[in-house]
Each structure stands twice: as structure tokens, then as C-alpha cells.
N, C-alpha and C positions, 0 to 999 in steps of 0.2 A: 503492499499499499504506499506508493508514493514515496519510496525509499526508507521507510520505517523498518526496522529490523523486527521480525515477527516477536523475538523474543525479549525485547525491551521492557525491563520490568516497569519502567515508568508509565507504560500505556496499557491500559484496558479498555475493552469495549462491552457495553451493556445495552441491552434491549429488554423491553417488556416482552414477556413470553407471549407468544401469538403474533407480534408485529414483526414482519419480515423475518421470520425464523430462517428462511434460506440464507440470507444474507449473514446471520450470525454462524449457522451451521458451516458455510463455506468458509469463513475467515476461521474457526477454529480449526476447520482440516487443514488449513494453510499454515497454521501454528501460531496464530494470534490467541491473545488470552481474551476469553469472551465470557461473559455472564449472562444468563437470562435472569429477570427478576418477575417475582410474582406479589403482587399486593394481596395482603391478607387481612382480614378483620370482618367484622359484621357487614353483610351483604349492603346493608343500608348506608354505611360508610364507605365502601370499597365501590360500589357502582357509579356513583357520580365522577370518581377519579377517571374509571375506565372509559366511561362515556367522553369525558372531556378529552382523555388521549386519543380515543377514535375520531372524534371532531377535529381535534388538531392535525391528525395524519389525514390530509385531503386525498391521498391514494389508498387509504384503508378499503374501499369498496372494491376497487379494482384488483387489490390483492388478496381478497377473499379467496376467488376461484383458484388463484395460484397458490395459495397455501393450503387449501384443501387437496390438490392435486399432489402436492408436495408430501403431505401425511399419509395419503393413499399409497403412493410410491414407497415411502419409507417402510410402511405397514407390510406391503408386498414383499420388499427386499428382506424384513426380518424374518416373515414366515419361511421365504426361501432357505434361509441361513439354518433353520432349525433341523 
């Protein structure tokens, strides 16, 4: 990624689980430090945050189909490995 060494301890990437997971999976596969975070707590408190994040991510609607396709492919891959 733009000349950054993948193992640079000063750099980490983090994304909300379910938002462009394919990007973080590919970065992790390339050796970068990647974390997925999951908000937790009472639904009443977490849901407004998740809605706000989805609204901020203007391309979220277009990504949903791609995310589902990625999940289905990964599930099939894991079944084949058994």
C-alpha cells in the first residue's frame, strides 16, 4: 500500500465488521495488521450507531450484494476444505 511495509508496527487498519470485509481480508492476506470491530451492548444503544455508519457509507447499498457474494463464496470454500 503506497510504499508502506506490511509489517510496520505503527500502522494498523480497522473496519466495522460487515463494511467492506473484502478489503480488510485482502489486506490481511497481504500481511497488513487488520482488525474488525464489533459494537456491542443493548440493541437500543447500538442500533443508532450502526444506522449512522451505514448512512455515512454512501456506497453501502451497492456493497451489500458484493458482501453477500463474498460470504457465500467463503462458505463454499470452507465446505470444500473439510
